[in-house]
TIKOLGU-7611 format. One line per field, with one value per residue: residue number from 0; x, y, z of N, C-alpha, C in turn; residue in three letters. Coordinates in steps of 0.001 Angstrom, whole numbers. Each point is the difference from the previous one (the first is absolute). Layout:
TIKOLGU-7611
nr (NUM|...)
neast (X|...)
nnorth (Y|...)
nup (Z|...)
caeast (X|...)
canorth (Y|...)
caup (Z|...)
ceast (X|...)
cnorth (Y|...)
cup (Z|...)
rest (ala|...)
This chain:
TIKOLGU-7611
nr (0|1|2|3|4|5|6|7|8|9|10|11|12|13|14|15|16|17|18|19|20|21|22|23|24|25|26|27|28|29|30|31|32|33|34|35|36|37|38|39|40|41|42|43|44|45|46|47|48|49|50|51|52|53|54|55|56|57|58|59|60|61|62|63|64|65|66|67|68|69|70|71|72|73|74|75|76|77|78|79|80|81|82|83|84|85|86|87|88|89|90|91|92|93|94|95|96|97|98|99|100|101|102|103|104|105|106|107|108|109|110|111|112|113|114|115|116|117|118|119|120|121|122|123|124|125|126|127|128|129|130|131|132|133|134|135|136|137|138|139|140|141|142|143|144|145|146|147|148|149|150|151|152|153|154|155|156|157|158|159|160|161|162|163|164|165|166|167|168|169|170|171|172|173|174|175|176|177|178|179|180|181|182|183|184|185|186|187|188|189|190|191|192|193|194|195|196|197|198|199|200|201|202|203|204|205|206|207|208|209|210|211|212|213|214|215|216|217|218|219|220|221|222|223|224|225|226|227|228|229|230|231|232|233|234|235|236|237|238|239|240|241|242|243|244|245|246|247|248|249|250|251|252|253|254|255|256|257|258|259|260|261|262|263|264|265|266|267|268|269|270|271|272|273|274|275|276|277|278|279|280|281|282|283|284|285|286)
neast (112950|632|-787|-278|-1140|-366|-1288|125|-654|806|-62|-1037|45|518|-896|959|600|1598|-903|1264|230|79|1178|-978|-855|896|540|-1353|-15|1066|-476|-1214|789|1215|-1174|-498|880|339|-1489|189|892|-1114|237|-1392|-955|-736|406|243|-1252|-198|518|-486|-319|333|-753|1149|-1184|848|-111|-55|518|-661|135|-838|194|-1412|-822|-280|-1269|-805|-334|940|-380|768|1233|-383|1328|335|1505|245|1202|24|891|418|1092|-176|-29|-1477|260|-957|-207|-256|-965|-406|-734|305|-954|1573|-105|-350|854|-1120|162|1336|152|1010|-173|88|-9|-555|836|-1011|897|-1122|755|1235|-939|806|755|-418|909|-341|1120|-39|-757|802|797|-1163|505|-775|1252|-1128|1297|251|-1131|280|-975|944|911|-316|950|-109|-63|779|284|141|556|251|-1287|306|1162|-1004|531|927|-774|203|-1206|-844|76|275|-76|-50|-421|-594|11|-1546|800|-1117|-1285|-692|1177|-460|1137|42|1430|-1180|338|451|-773|945|-1281|-143|1212|-562|-975|1081|955|-1094|-709|1635|139|634|-1345|231|715|-954|-1098|1187|606|579|1329|284|1030|-501|841|105|89|-777|-14|-1274|-415|-1353|-217|-1001|-484|1116|595|-481|1249|-822|1427|-127|1071|-109|460|925|-257|86|1304|-202|1015|-840|45|674|1020|-62|-298|-1173|656|-296|-770|7|343|438|-1266|278|505|-150|511|-36|-332|-232|-111|438|-1700|610|-929|63|-711|1239|-1265|537|443|994|316|937|-839|-535|893|93|-1379|5|1430|-931|252|-1296|78|549|-94|9|-631|138|-448|-885|323|-945|953)
nnorth (116242|-991|-815|-126|298|-1287|-121|-1079|-543|-1019|1009|-166|1431|-138|-895|-1045|-1119|719|1087|273|1130|-122|-321|-176|-587|-484|-326|-171|-810|-459|58|-270|-912|-379|-352|-672|-642|-174|43|-1070|-480|316|-1139|-124|-783|972|-865|-1283|218|976|-753|-819|-416|-1292|-958|-417|-1020|1|-67|-1365|-269|-1229|196|-1284|257|455|-865|1040|-845|-922|1472|-284|609|864|208|998|-59|1428|-244|1375|-682|1220|1|-480|1014|-351|-797|445|-487|-1291|-188|-1544|-453|-990|449|-957|-305|-909|912|-1196|342|-288|1447|313|1616|160|1212|335|1173|409|1319|260|555|827|850|219|-698|767|-973|382|586|-1071|122|560|-778|-1253|976|182|-1280|-496|-418|330|488|-1266|285|-1112|-128|-48|304|-832|-260|1130|-136|823|-702|642|-1285|70|-702|-1347|329|-563|-1355|343|-874|-1389|459|-842|640|-1956|513|690|1023|399|1409|114|1444|19|153|-1579|204|769|636|1039|-388|-1000|-701|-1237|-133|767|-410|-1|473|285|553|617|482|731|904|191|-23|-1113|210|-1815|826|1076|-877|-804|1092|-187|-37|1413|405|1132|177|1407|-314|1231|-715|-342|1509|-385|278|655|-1165|-72|-1087|-441|-474|-522|-34|-1009|276|-1706|305|-23|-190|1545|103|-228|413|1156|-1119|192|564|-1183|-562|-506|-627|-1136|-854|-325|-1493|304|-75|1322|-20|1049|-188|1375|45|1357|-404|1270|-252|-433|-561|1058|289|1018|884|18|-1216|35|-815|496|815|-912|-351|1356|-17|-1071|512|1017|-973|117|-1439|-437|-1186|-181|-1784|386|-1103|-292|-1008|66|893)
nup (117284|784|534|-1573|650|-427|698|10|-1121|163|-1053|-548|-563|934|400|208|-549|2|-557|-392|346|-1200|-666|-1128|847|412|-1160|-300|777|-778|-992|674|529|-870|-819|1249|667|-1405|288|1049|-583|-1094|-336|-18|-631|686|921|-236|-386|688|679|-1123|1147|55|1166|85|-73|145|1029|136|1052|123|1419|10|1089|76|-618|206|656|-1145|126|-42|1195|-953|153|-1053|146|226|-404|-129|-796|-780|-722|-1062|-159|-1151|1355|-120|867|-270|1674|170|909|511|1430|705|429|-121|-848|-353|-126|-1145|-460|-820|-590|-1043|-459|-1238|-129|-1669|302|-928|-779|30|174|471|876|1085|570|1111|342|619|638|-898|-536|35|-500|-732|-700|746|570|1246|164|-406|-628|-571|-998|-671|1118|-11|-743|-413|1219|-372|-920|-1074|-46|-1219|-666|-93|-728|-1293|36|-1335|-630|-523|-435|346|-1055|-308|1349|-633|697|-847|318|-214|217|893|-317|639|-619|-819|612|1032|345|-908|886|-327|780|996|372|-1437|-202|992|-681|-313|1268|557|-1269|158|1174|428|37|-84|-948|-616|-459|-75|-963|1164|-743|-227|-1032|-537|-877|-350|-1527|-381|-1336|-356|-520|60|-1715|-466|-623|882|-532|1404|-69|980|642|295|818|349|1545|799|1429|-61|-419|1135|-58|342|-496|1141|-870|-775|1067|-180|-814|154|-944|1170|-518|-1375|-802|-377|-1049|-662|-1488|-434|-1644|-375|-1298|-562|-550|-1431|235|-237|-944|12|-256|-1012|764|-1069|-853|-327|146|-396|-1272|29|457|-410|67|-235|1068|590|691|1297|294|1104|118|1231|-19|865|895|976|925)
caeast (99|912|-738|-1445|-813|-1509|-590|-837|-480|29|-1151|142|719|1238|821|-259|-1117|-177|-1002|961|784|361|873|-463|-1039|924|1161|-921|-5|1317|68|-935|420|992|-370|-1224|1128|642|-720|136|1106|85|492|-799|226|-183|1183|1494|-368|520|1648|63|465|-725|647|-316|647|1154|-111|-1156|5|-976|255|-1062|63|-1086|-1156|-1263|-1155|-1437|-427|1247|350|983|424|1325|881|864|780|1700|712|839|760|950|313|-1120|-991|-849|-539|-1265|-316|-1558|-554|-1208|-17|-1673|-630|510|1251|884|637|-183|496|752|470|674|-448|1032|-466|698|-525|502|-315|-1205|463|606|-45|1323|-170|539|541|-1027|518|-1003|-1651|82|141|-653|-984|591|1153|-347|1189|266|-1409|493|-629|765|1320|992|884|158|-1446|295|232|-1087|307|-949|-188|1067|25|232|1220|-488|-175|-435|-1175|-778|-952|-1297|-730|-350|-1654|-300|-994|67|-531|-1234|-495|-176|1753|726|-357|-366|1156|289|845|-431|177|1002|-510|-233|1007|67|-1412|753|779|-919|-730|952|197|-1521|-383|609|1429|-173|-691|451|1159|3|696|385|925|360|539|-375|907|-495|1278|-419|-1390|-782|-891|-1200|-9|1663|22|1098|55|316|779|304|913|443|1387|648|-123|1114|450|-191|1215|-336|-2111|-329|-564|-1072|-1415|-1300|379|-100|-171|1058|582|-956|-544|-42|258|-384|576|-1032|568|-838|802|-894|455|391|-1544|-769|-1436|-533|239|853|1202|428|523|1182|-474|-469|1714|881|-561|-22|869|233|-1403|-659|341|290|-337|370|-936|292|-1337|563|-960|-37|989)
canorth (-1538|-259|-1262|-174|-1445|-267|-1082|-914|-1349|-694|45|-1534|101|45|-1130|-1115|-988|-167|1015|1045|931|-77|874|822|1230|253|1111|696|706|947|732|910|936|1046|1180|1233|710|760|1089|955|211|855|-311|-705|422|1444|1003|-626|96|1295|214|-674|-1237|-1255|-883|-1273|-961|-713|-1482|-20|-1147|-82|-1412|-72|-754|-573|378|77|-387|949|370|90|1363|272|1362|-215|1049|285|1366|450|-561|790|-217|-783|422|609|-488|197|-1024|321|-1153|-219|-1242|-306|-334|-711|918|-22|598|-447|-10|-1293|53|789|111|900|501|733|776|773|1119|62|1094|-203|686|-819|-1588|-746|-75|1343|-306|136|935|1527|-442|-884|342|415|-1012|-880|-789|-1564|-467|-1225|-524|-575|-1084|-1021|531|-1273|-182|970|380|1262|525|-125|-278|-279|-1147|-905|119|-1375|-406|68|-1182|-446|-656|-851|976|-580|-326|1265|389|1316|506|1090|1037|-38|1134|68|210|1573|977|1117|545|-555|-1260|-1346|642|-867|-731|-786|-1210|-1046|-952|-935|-629|-965|-1148|-1376|-778|-547|654|-678|198|903|-420|-534|881|845|1124|365|1170|311|942|149|1236|80|494|1126|-260|-729|719|-1050|-768|-769|-1680|-289|-1414|-405|-1641|-549|-1229|-268|194|-334|983|956|-583|957|-383|597|-807|389|1626|404|-756|1249|806|-1024|-764|-957|-370|45|-1100|220|1417|405|1668|294|726|432|751|191|-916|487|604|599|5|1721|254|938|-375|-487|-1386|599|447|-1390|-1155|496|208|-1152|-494|849|-38|766|-8|-959|-216|-1016|-228|-1426|-404|-849|-388|1006|-834)
caup (208|-194|-638|-127|451|-286|445|-939|348|-1148|-1067|-229|-1022|476|81|-997|560|1621|1002|541|-539|-1370|-32|-818|963|1128|-598|-92|1534|397|-1077|207|1308|-654|-745|1014|823|-743|-406|1481|139|-933|-993|-691|-1402|-434|647|-713|-1378|586|-371|-1183|236|186|653|-800|1354|-323|817|1107|884|900|779|978|1187|26|-1092|680|-546|-321|1280|1093|43|-431|148|-1004|176|-1429|617|-567|729|-737|-1423|-27|-1182|-984|570|1414|714|853|228|149|231|235|1064|166|1012|1159|-380|-484|-1664|-685|-1405|-404|-1362|-167|-1300|-610|-789|-404|-415|-1322|-539|-869|-1374|-320|415|224|1709|572|1424|1333|1111|-93|750|1316|1025|388|871|1523|-201|634|169|773|-142|-1055|-473|-593|-453|-585|1434|609|412|209|-1277|-1019|-1245|-791|73|-747|-1344|83|-887|-1053|-310|-1080|-44|-1312|-609|-372|1255|469|119|-227|515|-897|849|-230|500|1360|403|94|1070|-519|-629|-1197|-87|1030|1357|562|723|-952|-441|1010|-413|-1176|366|529|-961|-693|855|-66|1025|1322|144|725|1008|865|991|1413|181|-1472|-17|-1014|-285|-1419|-829|-646|-845|-1423|-63|-917|-61|-299|-1041|-360|212|609|21|1224|175|1295|366|1650|283|1330|795|370|1310|1044|942|1246|102|1241|306|-864|432|-259|-1108|-1310|287|361|-1472|-917|-212|-1504|-491|-1569|-245|-677|-740|-1085|-1334|-1482|-1330|-851|-498|1602|36|127|-1559|-565|438|-934|430|523|1257|1065|185|767|1380|70|968|1830|853|623|1453|280|1343|920|1027|1016|1181|1218|827|1485|1075)
ceast (1010|36|-1453|-380|-1457|-350|-721|-651|179|-1360|-428|626|1535|740|-376|-793|449|-221|1126|500|701|1380|-225|-526|1104|481|-1517|-180|1186|-114|-963|735|835|-713|-922|1727|340|-693|-348|1398|684|1155|-515|-295|36|895|1000|-92|64|1325|572|911|-1014|613|-116|807|1168|253|-880|152|-1050|105|-1645|507|-794|-1260|-1456|-638|-1181|-723|766|476|1538|126|1384|657|1119|687|1069|1265|1241|676|1232|471|-1273|-1626|-556|-196|-1504|-77|-1523|-17|-1704|38|-1595|-387|587|1415|1178|375|18|569|876|472|937|-41|1655|-589|1003|-979|252|-392|-1280|244|1281|308|1150|-335|738|437|-1213|55|-888|-1185|304|415|-1040|-1220|514|689|89|1065|-113|-1291|146|-915|376|1471|976|1108|942|-1402|123|-342|-1468|425|-1461|-340|1089|-252|-105|588|-1173|37|-273|-1037|33|-1110|-1174|-700|-432|-1455|-639|-670|108|-623|-1396|-390|384|1539|3|-873|-119|1220|88|697|-373|157|766|-610|-729|993|1|-1218|489|564|-675|-259|718|-194|-1262|-692|113|1132|-255|-1086|266|1152|-559|537|290|951|169|816|-243|1070|-902|1044|-357|-1956|-515|-1290|-1598|639|986|-281|1466|366|748|372|93|820|35|1389|222|-550|1346|1018|318|1135|-685|-1526|-254|-472|-1184|-1101|-695|334|231|-515|971|-933|-1032|-100|-5|607|144|565|-1355|432|-1107|486|-1149|717|230|-1336|-147|-1204|-555|-147|989|1357|764|835|1644|-125|-380|796|626|-243|68|564|-11|-1180|-609|-103|868|-647|418|-890|246|-1043|675|-1048|349|761|-1061)
cnorth (-402|-1513|-204|-1428|193|-1032|-782|-1072|-1207|-741|-1957|192|23|-1596|-1236|-1231|-803|577|839|1072|-15|1061|1275|1252|555|1392|992|1193|812|1192|1274|762|814|1316|765|662|1076|1352|797|796|1389|-445|-996|352|999|1263|-59|507|1469|363|-466|-1672|-727|-1041|-1414|-1386|-1077|-1504|-164|-1409|-260|-1747|-109|-1116|-701|823|617|-334|983|461|475|1913|279|1672|210|1313|291|1326|-1|-245|932|-521|-854|-11|2|-403|804|-1306|264|-1623|52|-810|-205|-921|-522|854|-197|688|-1018|182|-1297|165|1041|285|1107|381|1025|792|1367|1287|89|1681|-497|146|-1005|-1419|-243|425|1106|-407|338|1229|1158|-547|-696|1252|819|-820|-511|-1025|-1378|-876|-1208|-615|-624|-1498|-1099|247|-1119|-275|1006|945|1516|811|809|-380|-214|-1486|-518|426|-1560|-485|-346|-1888|-452|-910|-827|781|-736|-255|1425|147|1316|502|1736|1210|290|1702|273|-382|1318|883|1544|412|-344|-1136|-1166|599|-1397|-1125|-1019|-839|-1107|-983|-831|-1079|-1759|-1149|-852|-935|-1403|60|-336|770|1123|-158|-671|662|478|1176|209|940|152|1268|229|1600|582|1155|1082|-395|-616|571|-664|-660|-447|-1132|-77|-1617|-457|-1335|87|-1327|-149|486|-270|1620|462|-891|1049|-391|517|-265|493|1722|148|-724|1131|925|-778|-1476|-1277|-1026|461|-1474|21|1493|50|1386|-52|1399|467|740|340|-1093|913|516|991|97|1389|182|1073|-150|-516|-1306|627|568|-1201|-596|978|-220|-1723|-871|326|-341|1061|35|-1245|-464|-1222|-208|-1177|-459|-782|29|980|-1030|-541)
cup (-464|-566|279|394|-632|431|-1196|515|-1315|-915|-635|-1902|75|451|-1434|756|1677|875|458|-1197|-1188|41|-739|659|874|-916|-372|1389|448|-1070|302|1626|-542|-463|1048|427|-775|-292|1359|243|-842|-1279|-737|-1878|-669|527|-955|-1703|-195|-268|-910|359|432|702|-1136|911|-956|776|1220|682|914|644|394|907|435|-706|872|-520|-292|1419|813|57|64|-74|-943|72|-1101|513|-1005|749|-350|-878|217|-1884|-948|726|791|805|902|345|634|1027|206|1327|510|1713|1559|-499|-662|-1769|-591|-1289|328|-983|-173|-1373|-411|-804|-707|-316|-1407|-753|-1122|-1713|-442|-62|521|1536|650|1426|1154|506|471|301|1280|1669|960|1159|1293|-554|649|179|1178|-76|-751|80|-576|-484|-497|1329|596|824|167|-1412|-584|-1251|-1048|-400|-901|-1903|-17|-1216|-1302|-319|-1195|15|-1695|-364|-786|891|271|-168|-884|564|-618|944|-394|914|1411|882|-135|747|-370|-948|-1103|-147|1167|1350|760|865|-1011|-27|1350|-29|-1533|96|972|-611|-974|1020|241|1575|1376|1069|1083|1432|1357|959|830|36|-1735|75|-1564|-413|-1307|-225|-870|-886|-1134|364|-965|-108|-414|-1119|-167|581|617|234|1253|311|1482|212|1414|-240|1141|302|422|1212|1322|890|1277|679|1296|56|-1418|330|215|-1591|-1297|707|878|748|-957|-823|-1813|-413|-1297|-2|-1375|-606|-814|-971|-795|-1161|-1050|-800|1379|-28|-50|-1410|-124|297|-918|412|389|1679|775|387|889|1582|-104|1060|1447|591|418|1216|416|1474|557|1007|853|642|946|1230|948|756|906)
rest (met|asn|ile|phe|cys|glu|glu|ser|thr|val|arg|phe|ile|glu|val|asp|arg|ser|asp|thr|leu|thr|ile|ala|ser|thr|phe|asp|leu|phe|gln|glu|ala|ala|ile|ser|his|ala|glu|ile|leu|gly|val|gly|arg|glu|ala|met|lys|gln|ser|gly|gln|val|trp|ile|leu|ser|arg|leu|ser|val|phe|met|asp|arg|arg|pro|arg|phe|gly|glu|lys|ile|thr|val|arg|ser|trp|pro|arg|gly|ser|asn|lys|leu|phe|ala|ile|arg|asp|tyr|asp|ile|arg|asp|cys|ser|asp|gln|ala|leu|ile|arg|gly|arg|ser|ala|trp|leu|ile|val|asp|leu|glu|lys|arg|arg|pro|leu|arg|pro|gln|thr|val|val|glu|thr|leu|pro|leu|asn|glu|gly|ile|asn|ala|leu|pro|gly|ile|asn|pro|glu|ser|asn|asp|pro|pro|pro|ser|leu|thr|glu|arg|glu|phe|ile|gln|glu|asp|ser|val|leu|arg|arg|ala|cys|tyr|ser|asp|ile|asp|tyr|asn|gly|his|val|asn|asn|thr|arg|tyr|ile|gln|trp|ile|gln|asp|leu|leu|glu|pro|glu|ile|leu|glu|lys|ala|lys|gln|leu|arg|leu|asp|ile|asn|tyr|leu|ser|glu|val|arg|tyr|gly|glu|asn|ile|ser|leu|cys|cys|leu|pro|ile|ala|ala|ala|asp|his|pro|gly|asp|leu|gln|leu|arg|gly|gln|val|pro|leu|pro|tyr|thr|ala|ala|phe|ala|ile|glu|gly|arg|arg|thr|ala|glu|ser|gly|ile|pro|gly|thr|asp|lys|thr|gly|ala|glu|lys|asn|lys|ala|ala|pro|val|phe|arg|ala|glu|leu|gln|thr|gly|pro|arg|his)
């Protein structure tokens, strides 16, 4: 199966007060599609574990051109797009009943050696998967490329305005760390509800930089920014909100007091400067 397809209906738990799909629920749908397709292709969790490897999500970009409404029938699709240097690329989209793409996404995955905890070249695994050349969900300004989602800029945040979040039981997945979709819920909770409820279009880019385990305290910072300049607006139409109404940079960092039993002060201070994720969110009206 070159492209994974699954029909669904937008559920009550997946919408906000606007009665439309949230971006966190979109990430949930994309995650489940990627996991299901990997199993079908023979590179799922257990197969990779037997070879001493694991998939680690490194970057993900999602653009919601139109947010499907509660009860709307949708089709979630996902497919591999080959590799780019250390990254295995996977695309996604969500389509309505007329086969119109409402939401598009692209992810970059690392293949990590379980014992050494080091990234491996993905070509050995990726060459066994369909390439799906030219079937690009979110290609950027180069429509034929399989470039990974962007590496986000490090920014200066006001730490006094940060919000502390502790990694709790409901955040932790099978792998023993905070699930990648939970970061999106954390990001949503940082913003005023009206910003997300009124947004007709949303673009979120996130870089996952370090795993977070149960009990760790994460300092979350949010900064209003100008949306990225897009000299090729016509090429990027359908991939970013045009025009945008608001944009934010978000970052999560470990605190000095990690909250993990057995972590000494030296180790905590060593990790303090390293962010665990960076994200940028743009919102806008529908054209």
